[in-house]
GUSEGU-27500 format. One record per residue (C-alpha): residue in three letters; x, y, z. Coordinates in steps of 0.25 Angstrom, whole numbers, padded with zeros to 4 digits, always signed. Example, Ala and Ser with C-alpha at 12.3 -4.5 7.8 and 13.67 -1.06 7.14 Angstrom:
2
ALA+0049-0018+0031;SER+0055-0004+0029;
This chain:
164
MET+0562+0110+0224;SER+0562+0123+0226;ASP+0549+0132+0234;LEU+0552+0143+0226;PRO+0543+0149+0216;VAL+0549+0145+0201;ARG+0554+0157+0198;GLN+0563+0159+0211;ILE+0569+0145+0210;PRO+0585+0147+0209;PHE+0593+0142+0197;VAL+0607+0144+0194;ASP+0609+0152+0181;ALA+0621+0149+0171;SER+0630+0160+0179;GLY+0628+0152+0191;ALA+0619+0162+0199;GLU+0606+0158+0205;ARG+0593+0164+0198;THR+0579+0162+0198;LEU+0568+0164+0187;ASP+0564+0177+0195;ASP+0579+0182+0192;VAL+0580+0179+0178;GLY+0573+0192+0174;ALA+0562+0187+0166;ASP+0547+0186+0170;VAL+0545+0173+0162;VAL+0555+0161+0162;LEU+0556+0151+0153;VAL+0565+0139+0160;VAL+0571+0129+0150;ASN+0582+0117+0153;VAL+0591+0119+0140;ALA+0602+0109+0135;SER+0610+0110+0123;LYS+0611+0096+0118;CYS+0596+0094+0115;GLY+0586+0093+0104;LEU+0579+0104+0111;THR+0591+0113+0112;PRO+0587+0122+0099;GLN+0575+0126+0110;TYR+0586+0137+0114;ALA+0583+0144+0101;GLN+0568+0146+0104;LEU+0572+0149+0120;GLU+0580+0159+0115;GLN+0569+0166+0106;LEU+0560+0165+0118;GLN+0571+0173+0126;ARG+0573+0184+0115;GLU+0559+0184+0112;TYR+0553+0187+0126;ALA+0565+0192+0135;ASP+0561+0206+0136;ARG+0547+0201+0140;GLY+0552+0195+0153;PHE+0555+0181+0149;THR+0567+0173+0148;VAL+0571+0159+0146;LEU+0581+0152+0156;GLY+0588+0139+0151;PHE+0592+0128+0160;PRO+0602+0118+0154;CYS+0599+0106+0158;ASN+0608+0092+0156;GLN+0599+0081+0161;PHE+0592+0077+0147;LEU+0602+0068+0141;GLY+0613+0077+0144;GLN+0609+0088+0133;GLU+0615+0099+0141;PRO+0629+0094+0146;GLY+0638+0108+0145;SER+0643+0117+0154;MET+0634+0130+0158;GLU+0645+0136+0149;GLN+0643+0128+0136;ILE+0628+0128+0138;LEU+0628+0144+0138;ASP+0639+0144+0126;PHE+0628+0134+0119;CYS+0615+0142+0122;SER+0621+0155+0118;THR+0629+0151+0105;THR+0619+0141+0101;TYR+0607+0148+0103;GLY+0609+0162+0107;VAL+0602+0159+0120;SER+0602+0173+0128;PHE+0592+0167+0140;PRO+0598+0163+0154;VAL+0603+0148+0154;ASN+0606+0143+0166;GLU+0614+0133+0174;LYS+0612+0120+0169;VAL+0601+0112+0178;LYS+0593+0098+0181;VAL+0579+0100+0177;ASN+0576+0086+0182;GLY+0579+0077+0193;LYS+0583+0079+0209;ASN+0594+0090+0205;ALA+0585+0098+0197;ALA+0585+0113+0196;ASP+0575+0118+0207;LEU+0569+0127+0195;TYR+0566+0115+0188;LYS+0561+0107+0200;ALA+0551+0118+0200;LEU+0547+0121+0186;LYS+0546+0106+0183;GLN+0533+0106+0193;THR+0527+0113+0182;PRO+0518+0104+0171;ASP+0520+0106+0156;ALA+0507+0108+0148;GLU+0503+0092+0148;GLY+0503+0094+0164;SER+0517+0088+0164;ALA+0527+0092+0175;GLY+0539+0086+0181;ARG+0553+0083+0175;VAL+0558+0092+0163;SER+0558+0083+0151;TRP+0569+0089+0143;ASN+0579+0099+0139;PHE+0570+0113+0136;GLU+0558+0111+0144;LYS+0552+0125+0148;PHE+0547+0131+0160;LEU+0540+0145+0158;VAL+0540+0152+0171;ALA+0532+0165+0172;PRO+0532+0178+0179;ASP+0523+0171+0192;GLY+0531+0158+0192;ALA+0520+0151+0183;VAL+0528+0139+0176;GLN+0524+0133+0162;ARG+0532+0121+0156;PHE+0536+0117+0142;ARG+0542+0104+0138;PRO+0554+0103+0130;LYS+0549+0100+0117;GLN+0540+0112+0118;LYS+0548+0124+0110;PRO+0551+0136+0117;ASP+0544+0144+0106;SER+0532+0135+0106;PRO+0519+0143+0106;GLU+0516+0136+0121;ILE+0529+0142+0126;ILE+0527+0156+0118;ALA+0513+0157+0126;ALA+0518+0153+0139;ILE+0529+0164+0139;GLU+0521+0176+0133;ALA+0510+0173+0144;ALA+0520+0170+0155;LEU+0525+0185+0150;VAL+0511+0191+0152;ARG+0509+0187+0166;
């Protein structure tokens, strides 16, 4: 695992460039492991709505496709990006496919998983569409997959992080 602050841990974007959360141009970032063939895939619409509503205030969603949960993201990057734009009109960045669990998990996810959820549970990402809200100071809040992106708890956390 990286000793870097979470906002400085490198990841690879869809074009193959190395980036960090500090590079994305947003103060508040919602990191989400996404999949196009999951029962939770309709959350893309809510994530896009958050992007449209809060982008001008320094917020962005960052999607990380992941195929670790029943093979629900089997496509190539080109197929994934096409699906996101044509099916859900996604305007937020969708990055290179990653592993979120196990020894080959992306360094960013290794760091994010240290954060407990509202019930105090840290560790493994439990399924597609697990959400991590990263504030400007690097503080992280974790929301489990079934919690919808437009839930009052996530909206309140975004609002609070934007005024830090």
